[in-house]
C-alpha positions as CSV (number, residue, x, y, z in Angstrom):
1,M,-19.6,-3.8,-2.3
2,R,-18.4,-7.3,-2.7
3,D,-15.4,-8.0,-5.1
4,K,-16.6,-9.9,-8.1
5,V,-14.2,-8.3,-10.7
6,F,-12.7,-11.6,-11.7
7,E,-15.9,-13.6,-12.0
8,K,-16.2,-12.5,-15.6
9,E,-13.8,-12.5,-18.5
10,L,-11.5,-9.5,-18.7
11,D,-10.1,-8.1,-22.0
12,K,-7.3,-6.2,-20.4
13,K,-4.6,-6.3,-17.8
14,F,-5.3,-5.3,-14.2
15,E,-5.8,-1.6,-13.6
16,F,-7.3,0.6,-10.9
17,D,-10.4,1.6,-12.8
18,E,-13.9,2.2,-11.7
19,A,-14.7,-1.5,-11.6
20,V,-11.8,-2.1,-9.2
21,A,-12.4,1.1,-7.2
22,S,-16.0,0.2,-6.5
23,V,-15.0,-3.0,-4.7
24,F,-11.5,-2.1,-3.6
25,D,-12.0,-2.0,0.2
26,D,-13.6,-5.5,0.1
27,M,-10.8,-6.7,-2.3
28,L,-8.1,-5.6,0.2
29,E,-9.8,-7.2,3.2
30,R,-10.3,-10.5,1.5
31,S,-7.1,-10.6,-0.5
32,V,-4.5,-9.3,2.0
33,P,-4.2,-11.5,5.1
34,F,-4.7,-9.5,8.3
35,Y,-5.1,-6.3,6.4
36,K,-7.1,-4.6,9.2
37,V,-4.8,-5.9,11.9
38,N,-1.7,-4.7,10.1
39,Q,-3.3,-1.3,9.4
40,A,-4.1,-1.0,13.2
41,L,-0.5,-1.9,14.0
42,I,0.9,0.8,11.7
43,I,-1.4,3.4,13.1
44,E,-0.6,2.5,16.7
45,Y,3.1,2.8,15.8
46,M,2.5,6.2,14.2
47,L,0.6,7.4,17.2
48,H,3.9,7.0,19.2
49,N,5.8,9.2,16.8
50,L,3.3,11.8,15.4
51,K,3.3,15.4,16.7
52,E,0.6,17.9,16.4
53,G,0.7,19.5,12.9
54,S,2.6,16.6,11.4
55,L,2.2,16.0,7.7
56,V,1.5,12.4,6.5
57,V,1.5,11.6,2.8
58,D,0.0,8.4,1.6
59,L,1.5,7.4,-1.8
60,G,-1.1,5.3,-3.6
61,C,-3.8,6.2,-1.2
62,S,-6.6,4.5,-3.1
63,T,-10.0,5.2,-1.4
64,G,-8.3,7.0,1.5
65,S,-9.3,4.5,4.2
66,F,-5.9,4.5,5.9
67,L,-5.7,8.2,6.3
68,M,-9.2,8.5,7.6
69,E,-8.6,5.8,10.2
70,L,-5.4,7.5,11.3
71,K,-7.2,10.8,11.7
72,Q,-9.9,9.2,13.8
73,K,-7.3,7.8,16.2
74,F,-5.1,11.0,16.3
75,K,-7.3,13.5,18.0
76,R,-5.1,16.5,17.5
77,D,-4.3,18.6,14.4
78,L,-2.8,16.5,11.6
79,R,-2.2,17.3,8.0
80,L,-3.1,14.4,5.6
81,T,-2.4,14.2,1.9
82,G,-3.3,11.3,-0.3
83,V,-1.7,10.9,-3.8
84,D,-3.0,8.5,-6.4
85,N,-3.1,8.3,-10.2
86,S,-6.6,6.8,-10.3
87,K,-9.4,9.3,-10.6
88,S,-11.9,6.6,-9.6
89,M,-10.1,5.9,-6.4
90,L,-9.8,9.6,-5.5
91,N,-13.5,10.2,-6.2
92,R,-14.4,7.5,-3.6
93,A,-11.8,8.9,-1.2
94,K,-13.4,12.3,-1.5
95,N,-16.9,11.0,-0.9
96,K,-15.8,8.9,2.1
97,S,-13.9,11.8,3.6
98,K,-17.0,14.0,3.4
99,A,-19.1,11.3,4.9
100,Y,-16.8,10.8,7.8
101,G,-16.0,14.5,8.3
102,V,-12.3,14.1,7.7
103,E,-10.3,16.8,5.9
104,L,-8.0,15.3,3.3
105,E,-5.9,16.9,0.6
106,L,-6.3,14.5,-2.4
107,I,-4.0,14.8,-5.3
108,E,-4.3,13.1,-8.7
109,A,-0.8,12.5,-9.8
110,D,1.8,10.0,-10.8
111,I,4.0,9.5,-7.7
112,L,7.0,9.1,-9.9
113,T,6.7,12.7,-11.1
114,Y,4.9,14.3,-8.2
115,N,6.9,16.9,-6.3
116,L,7.0,15.3,-2.8
117,P,6.4,17.8,0.0
118,K,8.5,17.9,3.1
119,S,6.8,15.4,5.4
120,D,7.1,13.6,8.7
121,F,5.7,10.3,7.4
122,F,5.3,8.7,4.0
123,I,3.0,5.7,3.7
124,S,3.0,3.3,0.8
125,N,0.8,0.2,1.2
126,Y,1.2,-2.3,-1.6
127,T,2.2,0.4,-4.1
128,L,5.9,0.0,-4.8
129,Q,5.3,-3.5,-6.2
130,F,3.4,-1.9,-9.1
131,I,6.3,0.4,-10.1
132,R,8.8,-0.9,-12.6
133,P,11.9,-2.2,-10.7
134,L,14.3,0.2,-12.3
135,K,12.3,3.2,-11.2
136,R,11.8,2.2,-7.6
137,P,15.3,3.4,-6.3
138,I,14.6,6.8,-7.7
139,L,11.3,7.1,-6.0
140,V,12.6,5.8,-2.6
141,K,15.5,8.2,-2.8
142,D,13.0,11.1,-3.5
143,I,11.0,9.9,-0.4
144,Y,14.2,9.9,1.7
145,N,15.1,13.4,0.5
146,A,11.6,14.8,1.2
147,L,11.4,13.4,4.8
148,N,12.1,15.7,7.7
149,S,14.9,14.7,10.0
150,G,13.8,11.6,12.0
151,G,10.9,11.0,9.5
152,K,9.7,7.6,8.7
153,F,8.8,5.7,5.5
154,I,6.3,2.9,6.1
155,F,5.7,0.5,3.2
156,S,3.9,-2.8,2.9
157,E,4.7,-5.2,0.0
158,K,4.0,-8.6,-1.3
159,V,7.3,-10.4,-1.4
160,I,8.9,-13.5,-3.0
161,F,11.4,-15.9,-1.5
162,D,14.9,-17.0,-2.7
163,D,14.0,-20.6,-1.9
164,K,11.8,-21.6,-4.8
165,V,10.2,-24.5,-3.0
166,L,9.3,-22.3,-0.1
167,D,8.0,-19.6,-2.5
168,K,5.7,-22.1,-4.2
169,Q,4.5,-23.5,-0.8
170,I,3.7,-20.0,0.5
171,I,1.8,-19.1,-2.7
172,D,-0.2,-22.3,-2.3
173,I,-1.0,-21.4,1.3
174,Y,-2.0,-17.9,0.3
175,Y,-4.4,-19.3,-2.4
176,S,-5.9,-21.5,0.2
177,Y,-6.5,-18.4,2.3
178,K,-8.2,-16.7,-0.6
179,K,-10.5,-19.6,-1.2
180,A,-11.4,-19.4,2.5
181,Q,-12.4,-15.8,1.8
182,G,-14.9,-16.9,-0.9
183,Y,-12.8,-16.5,-4.0
184,S,-13.1,-19.4,-6.5
185,E,-10.1,-21.1,-8.2
186,V,-11.2,-19.4,-11.5
187,E,-11.2,-15.9,-9.9
188,I,-7.7,-16.6,-8.3
189,A,-6.3,-17.8,-11.6
190,K,-7.7,-14.8,-13.6
191,K,-6.4,-12.3,-11.1
192,R,-2.9,-13.9,-11.2
193,E,-2.9,-13.7,-15.0
194,A,-4.1,-10.1,-15.0
195,L,-1.3,-9.1,-12.6
196,E,1.5,-10.9,-14.5
197,N,4.3,-8.4,-15.3
198,I,2.3,-5.6,-13.6
199,L,2.8,-6.6,-9.9
200,I,6.5,-7.4,-9.6
201,P,7.5,-8.3,-6.0
202,F,11.0,-8.1,-4.5
203,T,12.4,-10.3,-1.7
204,V,12.6,-9.0,1.8
205,A,16.3,-8.4,1.4
206,E,15.8,-6.5,-1.8
207,N,13.2,-4.2,-0.2
208,I,15.5,-3.6,2.7
209,S,18.4,-2.9,0.4
210,L,16.2,-0.5,-1.7
211,A,15.7,1.6,1.4
212,R,19.2,1.3,2.7
213,E,20.7,2.4,-0.6
214,A,18.4,5.5,-0.6
215,G,20.1,6.6,2.7
216,F,17.7,5.3,5.4
217,K,19.7,4.6,8.6
218,S,17.5,1.7,9.7
219,V,15.0,-0.6,8.0
220,D,13.0,-3.1,9.9
221,T,10.0,-5.4,9.4
222,I,7.1,-5.0,11.9
223,F,4.7,-7.4,10.3
224,Q,4.7,-10.5,8.1
225,W,2.2,-13.1,7.1
226,G,3.6,-15.4,4.5
227,N,4.5,-13.3,1.5
228,F,3.0,-10.0,2.9
229,V,5.5,-7.8,4.8
230,T,5.5,-4.3,6.3
231,F,8.7,-2.3,6.6
232,V,9.6,0.8,8.6
233,A,12.5,2.9,7.3
234,A,13.8,5.7,9.5
235,K,15.8,8.7,8.3
């Protein structure tokens, strides 16, 4: 279903409700540059590190697309858990997993209070940016503590730049990208307004520091397009 959420006037801030859930996959592909390419990169990296029976937990799993794609590529036994606080997103994930014949454990919970299980991989694609900055260190520390030895935390985030001129130029380039995907200037402006003070990005350095201070021994970037970056933190 095509994303037309911001063609009309909204009377509330952005939230992951049924209106967003119904078009979320299209929204991701048209709003996040090289989303599918980056997803494939993450999965290929994981295939080099997964073992049979590994547990992968996707924090903020939305419609479950990432976990289903991972399972289709990893032919052996794999335990997959998706956690999200949006019932609408999880309902779509449940229906999709049935349609594709992929077994997922789907949990409706706030990831800030959810008791994280001992896992081999935690995934968080564009989720931390929606968590209040003061609470992010607590969550990332909990993720570190819940990872098995040698486990990985992979997270993708929209970022900002210290250089304000560069930051403005990259934003302008990104908006040009969105226009090329069929979004109008009005839709782009409405979404930016709706996300104000809800999506709060860090710099690359701040994201790396967040993971380092939680205890991760290494934190590297494996993908970047403009202000979209993917990090791998290893325990």
